[in-house]
C-alpha positions as CSV (number, residue, x, y, z in Angstrom):
1,M,-17.2,10.6,-9.5
2,K,-14.9,10.3,-6.5
3,Y,-11.6,8.6,-6.3
4,Y,-9.2,7.6,-3.5
5,V,-5.4,7.6,-4.0
6,S,-3.1,5.9,-1.6
7,V,0.5,6.9,-2.1
8,D,3.4,4.8,-0.8
9,M,7.0,5.5,-1.7
10,E,9.1,2.4,-2.4
11,G,7.4,1.9,-5.7
12,I,8.0,5.5,-7.0
13,T,10.0,6.0,-10.2
14,G,13.8,5.9,-9.9
15,L,13.9,4.9,-6.2
16,P,16.2,1.9,-5.8
17,D,17.0,1.8,-2.0
18,Y,16.4,3.1,1.5
19,T,18.5,6.3,1.0
20,F,15.5,7.6,-0.9
21,V,12.6,6.6,1.5
22,D,14.2,7.2,4.9
23,S,13.7,10.9,6.0
24,S,17.2,10.8,7.7
25,R,19.0,9.9,4.5
26,H,20.5,12.1,1.8
27,N,18.3,11.2,-1.2
28,Y,15.0,11.6,0.6
29,E,14.2,15.2,-0.5
30,R,14.7,14.3,-4.1
31,A,12.4,11.3,-3.7
32,R,9.6,13.5,-2.1
33,R,9.5,15.7,-5.2
34,I,9.3,12.7,-7.6
35,M,6.6,11.2,-5.3
36,T,4.5,14.4,-5.4
37,E,4.9,14.7,-9.2
38,E,3.6,11.2,-9.6
39,A,0.6,11.8,-7.4
40,N,-0.1,14.9,-9.5
41,A,-0.1,12.9,-12.7
42,I,-2.8,10.6,-11.3
43,I,-4.8,13.5,-10.0
44,R,-4.7,15.4,-13.3
45,A,-5.8,12.3,-15.2
46,A,-8.7,11.6,-12.7
47,F,-10.0,15.2,-13.0
48,G,-9.5,15.0,-16.8
49,Q,-11.8,11.9,-16.8
50,G,-14.6,13.6,-15.0
51,A,-13.7,13.2,-11.3
52,E,-15.4,15.6,-9.0
53,E,-13.3,14.8,-6.0
54,V,-9.9,13.1,-5.4
55,L,-8.7,12.3,-1.9
56,V,-5.0,11.5,-1.5
57,N,-3.7,9.6,1.5
58,D,0.1,9.8,2.2
59,S,0.8,6.2,3.1
60,H,4.6,5.9,3.6
61,S,6.4,5.7,7.0
62,K,5.4,8.9,9.0
63,M,3.0,9.6,6.2
64,N,4.0,13.2,5.8
65,N,6.1,12.9,2.7
66,L,4.0,14.5,0.0
67,L,4.8,18.2,-0.6
68,V,1.4,19.8,0.0
69,E,2.4,23.1,-1.5
70,E,3.3,21.4,-4.7
71,L,0.3,19.0,-4.8
72,H,-2.5,19.6,-7.3
73,P,-4.7,22.3,-5.8
74,D,-8.0,20.5,-6.5
75,A,-7.1,17.4,-4.5
76,D,-7.5,16.9,-0.7
77,L,-4.7,15.4,1.3
78,I,-4.5,13.3,4.4
79,T,-1.1,13.6,6.0
80,G,0.4,12.4,9.3
81,D,0.9,9.0,10.8
82,L,-1.5,8.4,13.7
83,K,-4.5,7.1,11.6
84,A,-6.8,4.3,12.7
85,F,-6.7,2.8,9.2
86,S,-3.2,3.9,8.1
87,M,-2.8,3.5,4.4
88,V,-6.6,3.5,3.7
89,Q,-7.7,6.1,6.2
90,A,-11.1,7.7,5.3
91,L,-11.8,5.1,2.6
92,D,-15.5,4.3,2.5
93,D,-18.4,3.4,0.2
94,S,-18.7,6.9,-1.2
95,F,-15.8,6.3,-3.6
96,D,-16.0,5.0,-7.2
97,G,-12.6,3.6,-7.3
98,V,-9.2,3.3,-5.5
99,I,-5.7,3.8,-7.0
100,F,-2.5,2.6,-5.3
101,I,0.7,4.3,-6.4
102,G,4.3,3.9,-5.3
103,Y,3.5,0.3,-4.1
104,H,5.9,-2.6,-3.6
105,A,5.8,-6.3,-3.3
106,R,5.0,-8.1,-0.1
107,A,7.7,-9.4,2.4
108,G,9.8,-12.4,1.2
109,Q,9.1,-11.7,-2.5
110,P,11.3,-10.4,-5.2
111,G,11.0,-6.7,-5.8
112,V,12.7,-3.4,-4.8
113,M,12.5,-2.8,-1.0
114,S,9.8,-5.6,-0.7
115,H,8.3,-5.8,2.8
116,S,5.0,-5.9,4.6
117,M,4.4,-2.9,6.9
118,T,7.6,-3.4,9.0
119,F,10.7,-5.5,8.7
120,G,9.7,-7.6,11.7
121,V,7.0,-9.2,9.5
122,R,7.9,-12.3,7.5
123,T,4.5,-12.8,6.0
124,M,0.8,-12.2,6.6
125,F,-2.4,-14.2,5.8
126,I,-6.1,-13.5,5.8
127,N,-7.5,-17.0,6.2
128,D,-5.4,-19.0,3.7
129,V,-4.5,-16.1,1.4
130,E,-1.0,-14.7,1.7
131,I,-1.0,-11.0,1.4
132,G,1.0,-7.8,1.9
133,E,0.1,-4.2,2.3
134,L,-1.5,-4.2,-1.2
135,G,-3.8,-7.1,-0.5
136,L,-4.9,-6.0,2.9
137,N,-5.6,-2.5,1.7
138,A,-7.6,-3.9,-1.2
139,Y,-9.6,-6.0,1.2
140,V,-10.6,-2.9,3.1
141,A,-11.8,-1.3,-0.1
142,G,-13.7,-4.5,-0.9
143,H,-15.4,-4.3,2.5
144,Y,-17.0,-1.1,1.2
145,G,-17.7,-2.5,-2.2
146,V,-15.1,-0.3,-3.9
147,P,-12.7,-1.7,-6.5
148,V,-9.0,-1.1,-6.6
149,I,-8.9,-0.1,-10.3
150,M,-5.1,0.6,-10.6
151,V,-1.8,-0.2,-9.0
152,A,1.5,1.6,-9.9
153,G,4.9,0.6,-8.7
154,D,7.7,-1.8,-9.6
155,D,7.0,-4.7,-11.9
156,Q,6.7,-7.2,-8.9
157,A,4.0,-5.1,-7.2
158,C,2.1,-5.0,-10.5
159,R,2.3,-8.8,-10.8
160,E,1.1,-9.2,-7.2
161,A,-1.9,-6.9,-8.0
162,E,-2.8,-8.8,-11.2
163,A,-2.8,-12.1,-9.3
164,L,-5.2,-10.7,-6.6
165,I,-7.5,-8.6,-8.7
166,P,-8.6,-9.8,-12.2
167,G,-8.7,-7.1,-14.8
168,I,-6.9,-4.5,-12.7
169,V,-4.9,-1.9,-14.6
170,T,-1.2,-1.7,-13.6
171,A,1.6,0.7,-14.4
172,A,5.1,-0.6,-13.9
173,V,7.4,2.5,-13.6
174,K,10.5,0.4,-12.9
175,Q,11.7,-3.1,-13.1
176,S,13.4,-4.8,-10.2
177,I,16.9,-6.1,-10.7
178,S,17.4,-6.9,-7.1
179,R,15.9,-5.7,-3.8
180,S,18.1,-2.5,-4.1
181,A,18.5,-2.0,-7.8
182,V,16.1,-1.1,-10.6
183,K,15.8,-0.4,-14.3
184,T,13.6,2.7,-14.3
185,L,11.7,5.0,-16.6
186,H,12.6,8.7,-16.6
187,P,10.1,10.6,-14.3
188,K,8.6,12.4,-17.2
189,K,7.9,9.2,-19.0
190,S,6.4,7.7,-15.8
191,Q,4.1,10.6,-15.4
192,A,2.8,10.2,-19.0
193,L,2.3,6.5,-18.4
194,L,0.5,7.1,-15.1
195,E,-1.9,9.6,-16.8
196,E,-2.6,7.1,-19.6
197,K,-3.2,4.2,-17.2
198,T,-5.4,6.2,-14.9
199,A,-7.6,7.2,-17.8
200,E,-7.7,3.5,-18.8
201,A,-8.6,2.4,-15.3
202,I,-11.4,4.9,-14.9
203,A,-12.8,3.8,-18.2
204,K,-12.7,0.2,-17.0
205,R,-13.8,0.8,-13.5
206,T,-17.2,-0.9,-13.8
207,M,-15.5,-4.1,-15.1
208,I,-13.1,-4.4,-12.2
209,K,-14.7,-6.2,-9.2
210,P,-13.9,-5.3,-5.6
211,L,-11.7,-7.8,-3.7
212,I,-14.3,-9.0,-1.2
213,P,-12.8,-10.1,2.2
214,P,-14.0,-13.2,4.0
215,A,-16.6,-12.8,6.8
216,Q,-15.0,-13.1,10.3
217,P,-11.5,-13.3,8.8
218,I,-8.6,-14.9,10.6
219,L,-5.5,-12.7,10.6
220,R,-2.1,-14.6,10.9
221,I,1.2,-12.7,11.0
222,E,4.5,-14.5,11.0
223,F,7.3,-12.5,12.7
224,T,11.0,-12.8,12.2
225,N,11.8,-13.8,15.8
226,Y,10.0,-15.2,18.8
227,G,10.4,-12.0,20.8
228,Q,8.4,-10.1,18.3
229,A,5.6,-12.7,18.4
230,E,5.6,-12.5,22.2
231,W,5.1,-8.8,22.1
232,A,2.3,-9.0,19.4
233,A,0.5,-11.7,21.3
234,L,0.1,-9.3,24.3
235,M,-2.9,-7.8,22.4
236,P,-6.1,-9.3,23.7
237,G,-7.5,-12.0,21.4
238,C,-4.1,-12.9,20.0
239,E,-2.3,-16.2,20.5
240,I,1.0,-17.7,19.2
241,E,0.6,-20.8,17.1
242,P,2.7,-23.5,18.9
243,G,6.2,-24.1,17.5
244,T,6.1,-21.0,15.3
245,T,6.5,-17.2,15.3
246,I,2.9,-16.8,13.9
247,V,0.4,-14.8,15.9
248,R,-3.3,-15.5,15.2
249,F,-6.3,-13.2,15.6
250,E,-9.9,-14.0,14.9
251,A,-11.6,-10.8,13.7
252,R,-15.2,-9.8,13.5
253,D,-14.6,-8.2,10.1
254,I,-11.7,-7.0,7.9
255,L,-11.8,-3.6,9.6
256,E,-11.0,-5.2,13.0
257,A,-8.4,-7.4,11.4
258,Y,-6.7,-4.3,9.9
259,R,-6.6,-2.4,13.2
260,A,-5.3,-5.6,14.9
261,M,-2.5,-5.8,12.3
262,L,-1.5,-2.2,13.1
263,V,-1.3,-2.9,16.8
264,M,0.4,-6.2,16.5
265,V,3.2,-4.9,14.3
266,E,3.8,-1.8,16.5
267,L,4.0,-4.1,19.6
268,A,6.3,-6.5,17.8
269,M,8.8,-3.7,17.1
270,Q,9.4,-3.2,20.8
271,T,12.0,-6.0,20.7
272,K,15.2,-6.2,18.6
273,Y,16.5,-8.7,16.2
274,C,19.3,-9.9,18.5
C-alpha cells in the first residue's frame, strides 16, 4: 500500500494566527516543530497499518517548512515551492489513499486563518461547486481515482471535508473561536488522535469514494478587487465576467484547471489592495 500526505500549516495543533505560519514572525520555528511531529504521527500510523510507501508533500507557503532531519526516516518528502501541482505535486494513480493534514476552511468561511490559496481570492468554483484548497486538491486526487480518506485540521476544515466527501474520516485538533483564536488539544493528544484516525481511515479506505471532477470543468475565481481580476485575466483563455471581479477559465480537465488557478492567483497578486 502507498499513501500520499499533503501537509498545510494553518490547521496544525495550537496555531491560532499568522505569527505561527509566516516565516518572518517570532512563533514560526515553534510551529514548524509541531507541524513535523504531526506529520510523523500520520506516517507512523500508516506504516503501522501496512503501508509500504508514504510520500509527504510540504504544502504551506514556500513549502519548505517541515524539518527533514526530524521527519520519519521511512517517508519521502517533497519540499520547495516551484511545483506544477503545488499542494498535490506527484500525486497520481499509484496511491491507495490521500491524507490532508494541517488544513483550513476556504475563504469567506468561519475557521482559523480561513483562506483559499492567497488573500486576493474571495472564492473559487469548479462549475457550480464552491471550493477551497481542500476541494480542489481532492478533485485532483479524484481525477486519478484516488480517494481522500482523511482530513485533519480545525473543526471548520473537517466540516468542509465531510460535506464534500461522504464517509471521510476527520480529525479536529482544534476548534475555531474566531479567525485568530482557537481552543486546542495539547500536541501529544493531537498526535494520538491523528494516529488513531489514520488507522481508521486506512481500514475504511475502500468504502470512501474519490471526489470525481467534472469533465471539461469551468474554473471561476472571484478576486477581492478589480485590479487583481485584470491581472488574472491576462492569462490566455481567461475572461472577466462583466460587472464582477470573477475570472473564468474553461479547462480541458481538472489538471489544466488546477494549473490555471496557480497562474491566475500569482498574476493577481501583482496588484495591491489600494
